[in-house]
TITOR-393022 format. One line per field, with one value per residue (C-alpha): residue number from 1; residue in one letter; x, y, z. Coordinates in nm, 3 decimals, always signed. Each point is the difference from the previous one (the first is absolute). Example, Ala and Ser with C-alpha at 12.3 -4.5 7.8 and 13.67 -1.06 7.14 Angstrom:
i: (1_2)
aa: (a_s)
X: (+1.230_+0.137)
Y: (-0.450_+0.344)
Z: (+0.780_-0.066)
***
This chain:
i: (1_2_3_4_5_6_7_8_9_10_11_12_13_14_15_16_17_18_19_20_21_22_23_24_25_26_27_28_29_30_31_32_33_34_35_36_37_38_39_40_41_42_43_44_45_46_47_48_49_50_51_52_53_54_55_56_57_58_59_60_61_62_63_64_65_66_67_68_69_70_71_72_73_74_75_76_77_78_79_80_81_82_83_84_85_86_87_88_89_90_91_92_93_94_95_96_97_98_99_100_101_102_103_104_105_106_107_108_109_110_111_112_113_114_115_116_117_118_119_120_121_122_123_124_125_126_127_128_129_130_131_132_133_134_135_136)
aa: (m_d_k_g_y_e_k_e_g_f_e_t_f_k_i_k_s_s_v_a_s_q_f_r_d_f_c_k_m_l_s_k_s_q_s_m_t_l_l_l_m_m_d_f_f_n_e_n_g_i_s_p_t_e_n_l_g_p_r_m_e_t_l_e_n_r_i_s_m_l_i_k_k_r_m_n_g_m_i_a_i_m_k_d_i_e_k_s_q_t_k_p_t_v_a_m_m_q_a_l_f_q_a_a_e_p_p_k_e_k_l_i_l_e_r_k_y_f_k_e_k_k_e_v_q_y_r_a_k_k_f_i_d_k_n_d)
X: (-1.396_+0.220_-0.154_+0.190_+0.211_-0.262_+0.149_+0.360_+0.165_+0.179_+0.371_+0.172_+0.274_+0.232_-0.005_+0.058_-0.304_+0.032_+0.006_-0.297_-0.207_+0.084_-0.093_-0.331_-0.083_+0.082_-0.228_-0.285_+0.054_-0.037_-0.287_+0.173_+0.125_+0.369_+0.047_-0.174_+0.189_+0.335_-0.104_-0.103_+0.330_+0.202_-0.206_+0.053_+0.378_+0.015_-0.226_+0.171_+0.353_+0.077_+0.221_-0.096_+0.366_+0.016_-0.008_-0.270_+0.093_-0.230_-0.207_+0.044_+0.254_+0.113_-0.356_-0.061_+0.311_-0.116_-0.346_+0.136_+0.227_-0.296_-0.207_+0.282_+0.029_-0.374_-0.001_+0.288_-0.194_-0.313_+0.197_+0.147_-0.347_-0.139_+0.287_-0.050_-0.373_+0.073_+0.251_-0.192_-0.362_-0.057_+0.242_-0.085_-0.372_+0.038_+0.203_-0.267_-0.277_+0.190_+0.060_-0.371_-0.099_+0.258_-0.123_-0.359_+0.084_-0.075_+0.298_+0.130_-0.078_+0.350_+0.120_-0.253_+0.087_+0.366_-0.067_-0.197_+0.273_+0.266_-0.217_-0.061_+0.369_+0.092_-0.256_+0.133_+0.356_-0.104_-0.188_+0.293_+0.231_-0.237_-0.026_+0.377_+0.046_-0.243_+0.185_+0.340)
Y: (+4.122_-0.308_-0.282_-0.070_+0.317_+0.269_+0.114_+0.021_+0.327_+0.094_+0.034_+0.174_-0.125_+0.207_-0.141_+0.157_+0.147_-0.225_-0.311_+0.133_+0.051_-0.352_-0.143_+0.190_-0.130_-0.353_+0.047_+0.115_-0.302_-0.231_+0.206_+0.008_+0.279_+0.086_-0.161_-0.323_-0.017_+0.038_-0.260_-0.245_+0.050_-0.064_-0.311_-0.131_+0.035_-0.153_-0.297_-0.092_+0.060_+0.238_+0.303_+0.309_+0.036_-0.357_-0.037_-0.250_-0.008_+0.025_-0.303_+0.020_-0.283_+0.044_-0.028_-0.301_-0.171_+0.058_-0.129_-0.308_-0.075_+0.024_-0.227_-0.256_+0.000_-0.049_-0.278_-0.178_+0.027_-0.142_-0.288_-0.082_+0.003_-0.226_-0.249_-0.007_-0.063_-0.278_-0.169_+0.038_-0.033_-0.126_-0.293_-0.149_+0.033_-0.175_-0.278_-0.050_-0.009_-0.255_-0.216_+0.007_-0.093_-0.279_-0.150_+0.003_-0.177_-0.373_-0.233_+0.001_-0.292_-0.007_-0.201_-0.273_-0.007_-0.039_-0.303_-0.166_+0.078_-0.165_-0.311_-0.033_+0.040_-0.279_-0.229_+0.066_-0.070_-0.318_-0.125_+0.084_-0.209_-0.295_+0.031_+0.007_-0.296_-0.213_+0.059_-0.096)
Z: (+0.935_+0.033_+0.204_+0.319_-0.027_+0.071_+0.330_-0.115_-0.086_-0.321_-0.062_-0.288_-0.225_-0.209_-0.350_-0.339_-0.169_-0.309_+0.223_+0.199_-0.315_-0.124_+0.339_+0.004_-0.349_+0.116_+0.303_-0.225_-0.223_+0.303_+0.143_+0.338_+0.222_-0.001_+0.343_-0.101_-0.330_+0.173_+0.261_-0.275_-0.178_+0.316_+0.081_-0.352_+0.021_+0.349_-0.075_-0.326_+0.123_-0.284_+0.026_-0.205_-0.096_-0.131_-0.376_-0.096_-0.366_-0.297_+0.104_+0.376_-0.016_+0.361_+0.126_-0.223_+0.140_+0.356_-0.074_-0.178_+0.296_+0.238_-0.223_-0.018_+0.379_+0.035_-0.257_+0.174_+0.325_-0.164_-0.151_+0.340_+0.158_-0.273_+0.039_+0.375_-0.041_-0.247_+0.232_+0.323_-0.114_-0.352_-0.022_+0.343_-0.074_-0.336_+0.162_+0.267_-0.261_-0.210_+0.306_+0.081_-0.354_-0.020_+0.328_-0.132_-0.328_-0.027_-0.047_-0.351_-0.228_-0.142_+0.299_-0.065_-0.369_+0.082_+0.222_-0.275_-0.246_+0.216_+0.053_-0.371_-0.070_+0.245_-0.154_-0.347_+0.110_+0.177_-0.301_-0.222_+0.218_-0.011_-0.374_-0.038_+0.234_-0.202_-0.325_+0.144)
***
């Protein structure tokens, strides 16, 4: 007996005998009762948004198009979420970490080297002027 449907009564449908025999063979193939097979078929069409009268083509092109559209929508949503996370969490965190590391660094030696360089340059220019003055 079908689970969850034990207490329900049966109804009859008027269908052609050739269709009934095909349906019974299909039920045997699935190893389900006729009621459960029909219920599974209806659930399948409802969940996937497919009409039995709709032509799916040789490779189910219509179904493939629908699935690809759903995947594209999901991917666009994921991209938007990732961009939002990057803007609101990742970039500010990296900036804060860089600021902390820059504050902890000792002063750079380049500044000291530049001062020495300028002093040496002034001395060289001064000496050059004295040297020129002596020769005149």
